[in-house]
NULUM-189878 format. One record per residue: z, x, y of N, C-alpha, C, CB in turn. Coordinates in steps of 0.2 Angstrom, whole numbers, plus 5000, padded with zeros to 4 digits. Glycine has a CB too. Layout:
ZXYZXYZXYZXY
...
***
This chain:
500050044994500050005000500050045006500649955000
499550035011499550075017499950035023498850085019
500250065027500550035033500250065040501350055033
500450025045500250045051500250115053500550005057
500850145051500950225052500450265049501650235050
500050235044499550275040498850265043499450245033
498850235049498150215052497750275053498250175058
498050325057497650385060497450425054498050425064
497850435049497650475043497150445039498250495039
497150375038496650335034496050335038496950265033
496050325044495450325048495050395048495550305055
495450445048495150515047494850525041495750565048
495050505035494750505029494050465029495250475023
494050405032493450375032492950405036493550305035
493150435042492650465046492350525043493050485053
492750565040492550635037492250625030493150675036
492250565027491950555020491250535021492350495017
490850585023490150575024489750645022489950555031
489050635023488650695021488650745027487950675020
488650815025488550865030487850885029489050925029
487450865034486750885034486550955037486350835038
486851005033486651075034485951095031487251125032
485751155032485151175030485051175023484951245033
485551175019485551175012485551105009486151215009
485551055013485550985011484850965009485850935016
484750935003484050915001483750865006484050884994
484050825010483750785015483850805022484050715014
483950875023484150895029483550885034484250975029
482950895032482350885037482350815039481750905033
482350765034482350695036482950675040482350655029
483550695039484150675043484050705050484750695039
483850765050483850805057483350775061483850875056
482750765058482150735062482350665064481550735058
482650625060482850555062483350555068483150525056
483850595067484350585072484150615079485050625070
483750675079483550705085483050655089483150765084
482650625085482150575088482450515090481550565084
482950485087483350425090483550445097483850405085
483950505097484250525104483650535109484650585103
483150565107482550575112482250505114481950615108
482250455109481950395111482450355116481950345105
483150365115483550335119483550365126484350335116
483550425126483450465133482850445137483450535132
482250435133481650415137481750345139481050415132
482050305135482150235138482550235144482450185132
483150265144483550265150483250295156484250315148
482750345155482350375160481850325163482050435158
481550285159481150235161481450185165480750205155
482050165163482450115167482650135174483050085163
482750205174482950225181482350245185483350295180
481850285182481250315186480750265188480950375182
480650215183480050165184480350095185479650175178
480950085187481250025188480749975192481950025191
480450005197480049965201479349945198479850005207
479149975192478549955189478749905183478250015186
479349885182479549845176479449775179480249855174
479049735176478949665178479149615172478149655178
479149555174479449505169479049505162479449435172
478449525162478049535156478249585152477349535158
478749635154478949685150479749675148478949755155
480049635151480849635151481049615144481149585156
480749565141480949535134480849595129480549475132
480349635130480249685125480749745126479449715126
480849755132481349815133482049795131481349825141
482249735131482849715128482849715120483049635130
482249705117482249705110482249785108481549675108
481849825112481849895111482549925111481449935116
482949905116483649935116484049915110484049905122
483949845107484249825101484049865095484149755100
483449885096483149925090483449995090482349935091
483450025096483750095097484450095094483750115104
484850045096485550045093485650035086485949985097
485149995083485149985076484850045072484649925074
484450085075484250145072484850195072483650185076
485250195077485850235077486350215072486250235084
486450145071486850125066486650145059486950045066
485950135058485750155051485950225049484950145051
485850275054486050345053486750345050485950385059
487250315053487950325051488050285045488350295057
487750235044487850195037487550245031487450135037
486950275032486750315027487150375026486050345029
487350405032487850465031488450455027487950495038
488750395028489350375025489250335018489750335029
488650335015488450305009488550235009488950335004
488450205014488450125014487750095014488850105021
487450105008486750095007486550025008486550125001
487049975005486849905005486749885013487449865002
487249905017487249885024486649915027487849905028
486449975025485950015028485249975027485850085025
485149955021484549915019484549855024484549895012
485149825025485149765030484849785037485849735030
485049845039484849875045484049885045485149935047
483849905040483049915039482749845040482849945032
482949795037482649735038482649715045482949675033
483249725048483349705055482849745060484049725058
482749805058482249845061481549825060482249925059
481349805054480649775053480549715057480649765045
481049675057480949605061480949625069481549565060
481349675071481249695078480549715079481749745079
480249765075479649785076479149725076479449835070
479149685072478649625071478749585078478849585065
479349575080479449535086479149565092480149515088
479249635093478949675098478149665098479149745098
477949675092477149675091476949605094476949685084
477249555092477049485094477049475101477449435090
477649505104477749495112477149535115478449515114
477049595113476549635116475849605116476549705113
475649565111475049545110474849495115474949505103
475249465118475149415123475649415129475049335121
475549465133476049475138476149425144475949545142
475549385145475649335150476049275147474949305151
475949265141476449205138477149235137476149195131
477249295136477849325135478249325142477849405133
477849335148478149325154478349255156477649355160
477949205154478149135155478749115151477549095154
478849135145479349125141480049155144479249145134
479949215146480549255149480749215155480349325150
480349195159480549165166480849095164479949155170
480549065159480848995158481549005155480448955152
481649055151482349075148482849085153482249125143
482649135158483049145164483249085168482749195169
482849045169482948975172483448935168482348935174
483348935162483748895157484548925158483548895150
484548985157485249025158485549005164485149095157
485249005170485448995176485748925177484949005182
485348875173485548805174486148785169485048765172
486348835164486848825160487448855162486648845152
487748835168488248875172488948875168488348845178
489148825165489748815162489748855155490048745161
489248865151489248895145489648855140489348965146
489748795140490148755136490048755129490248685139
489448765127489248775120489048845118488648725118
489548875115489448955113488948955108490048985111
488748905104488248915099487548885101488448875093
487448865107486848845110486348895109486948825117
485748875106485248925105484748915111484848915099
484648975115484248965121483548965119484449025126
483148945124482448935123482049005120482048915129
482249055123481949125121482049145114482149175126
482649125112482849135105482449105100483649125104
482249035102481848995097481149025097481848925100
480949045103480249075104480149145100480049095111
480649185100480649245096480749235089481249295098
481049185087481149165080480449145077481649115079
480049105081479349085079478949145079479149035084
478949195083478549255083478749295076478649295089
479349295075479549335069479249295062480349335068
479249235062479049195056478249205056479149125057
477949205061477149215061476949285059476849195068
477349335062477149405061477349415053477549445066
477949395051478149405044477549375039478849375043
477349315041476849285037476149325037476649215040
476049365042475449405042475549465037475349435049
476149485036476249545031475949535025477049555031
476049475022475749455016475049445016476049385013
474749425021474049425022473749495022473849395028
474049545024473849615024473849645017474249655029
474449635014474549655007475149625004474649735007
475049594999475649554996476249594994475349514989
476149654994476749704992477249704998476449774991
476949695004477449695010477849635010477049695016
477649575007478149515006478649535001477749455004
478449574996478949594991479449644994478549624985
479149684998479649735001480149695006479149785006
479949645009480349605014480949575009479949555018
480649545004481149514999481649564996480749474994
481349624995481849674992482349694997481349734990
482149705003482649725008483149675009482249745015
482949615009483349555010483849545004482949485011
483649554998484049544992484549604992483649544986
484349664994484849714994485349715000484549784994
485049705006485449715012485749655015485149755016
485549595014485649535018486049485013485049515021
485849475007486049425003486549444998485449384999
487149414998487749444994487649424986488349414996
487149384985487049374977486749424973486649304977
486449474977486149534973486749574969485749584978
486649574962487149604958487049684958487049584951
486449704958486349784958486549814964485649794956
486549784970486649814976487349844977486449774982
487849804973488549824974488649894971488949774970
488149924967488249984964487950044968487849984957
487750024974487450074979487950114983486850044983
488450084984488950104990489450154987489250044993
489650194992490250234990490150304988490750204986
489550314985489450384982488750404984489550384974
488550474985487950494987487350484982488050564989
486850464985486250454981485650484985486050374980
485350534982484850574985484250534986484650634980
484050494981483450454982483550394987483250414975
484150364987484150304992484250334999484850264990
484650394999484650425006483950435009485150485005
483550475004482850485007482450425008482550535001
482550375004482150315005482350285012482350264999
482950285013483250245020483050285026483950245019
483050355025482850395031482150385032483050465030
481750385027481050375028480850305031480650375021
481250255029481150185032481350195040481550135029
481850235041482150235048481550275052482750275048
481250325049480750365053480150325054480550425049
479950275049479450235050479550185056479250185044
480150165057480250115063480450155069480850075061
480650215069480650255075479950265078480950335074
479450275073478750275075478550215078478350305070
478650155074478450095076478750065082478650045070
479350075083479650045090479450095095480450055089
479350155094479050195100478350175101479050275097
477950165096477250145098477250075102476850135091
477650035100477649965103477949975110478149915100
478450025111478650045118478150065123479250095118
477650105120477150125124476650065126476650185121
476550025121476149965121476349915126476049935114
477049915127477349875133476949885139478049885133
476849945141476549965147475749975147476850025150
475449945142474749955141474349935147474449925135
474549885151474149865157474449895163474049795157
474849945163475249965169475050035171475949965167
475150045177474950115180475350175177475050115187
475850155173476350205171476250215163477050195172
475650185160475550185153475550265151474850155152
475150305154475050375152475650415153474450405155
476050395158476750435159477150415153477050405165
477150355150477650335145477350365138477650255144
476650365137476350395131476550475131475650385131
476450505137476650575137477350595135476450615143
477750555137478550565136478650555129478950515140
478350505126478550485119478150525114478450405118
477550555116477050585111477450635107476550625115
477950675109478250725104478650685099478750765108
478850625100479150585094478650575089479450525097
478050555091477550535087477350595082476850505090
477250655086477150715082477650735077476950775087
478250735079478850755075478950705069479450755079
478850645070478950595065478350595060479050525067
477750605063477150605058477250665054476550615063
477450725056477550785052478050775046477750845056
478550735048479150725043478950675038479750705047
478550625039478350575035477850595030478150505038
478050615024477550645019477150585016477850685014
477350525016477050465013476650425019477550415010
476650445025476250415030476550355032475550405028
476150315036476350245039476150195035476150245046
476450135034476250075030475650045034476750025030
475150015030474549995033474649935038474149965027
475249905038475349845043475449875050475949805041
475549945050475549985057474950015059476150035056
474349995056473750025057473550025064473149985053
473749975068473549975075473950025079473749905078
474550055076474850105079474650175078475650105077
474150185074473850245072473550285078473350245066
473350245083473050285089473550325092472850225094
474250315091474750365094474850425089475350325095
474750415083474850475078474250515079474850445071
473650495080473050535080472650515086472550525074
472950525092472650505099471950525100473050525104
471750595098471150615099470550585096471050695097
470750545090470250515086470050445089470450505079
470550415094470450355096470250355104471150315095
470450405107470350405115469850455117470950415118
***
């Protein structure tokens, strides 16, 4: 039985009970590439919000909010993998996949995105008392619709992507999965590598959609040049390449072939 007086020592055990990704670790390259590029991505985002605040329009704001959620989830994934919490980590991967899909849908029609954002802002202003904490705002419903539509397209591209989505859901989101309980608490070389590769795929995907947010803006090339080192670094680390549902993002991996 533990008591309150044991809190500090118990917390210390939990914090230190994780992988040390030194040069001898078999997944060192994946782990280091992943963490470094998450931080680079976050720094770029913060720089954009400060340096280019005057260039950010309503057609960009929904996507930037989604990108920030994605960055935070990428960081959470690193700590979950480091501490062998693979079940929860696969749940983060599904969250990242859905974040990417929503961003792609928002970027496909920025004029509609702007209108939906402005309507949501007006709705929030009118809901002054906030009396219903479970009220689903208009923009949330719209984003949910985009997620469903984009998820449906995954199966149209390749049925295996629907299977992948179900696999991620069964492991990381639904408690009825029996085998997922065996994944946690001890190091797994294969699962660790699998999760870091998923993470790197979505570092690339979210970065590509970040550039795409500003595709019709005067700062488009500034954003691309800032993020390009992330594309290069992640591309070198991903020995299996990008999934085909990200084919539109390949222009950022091989820009000379597209521009």
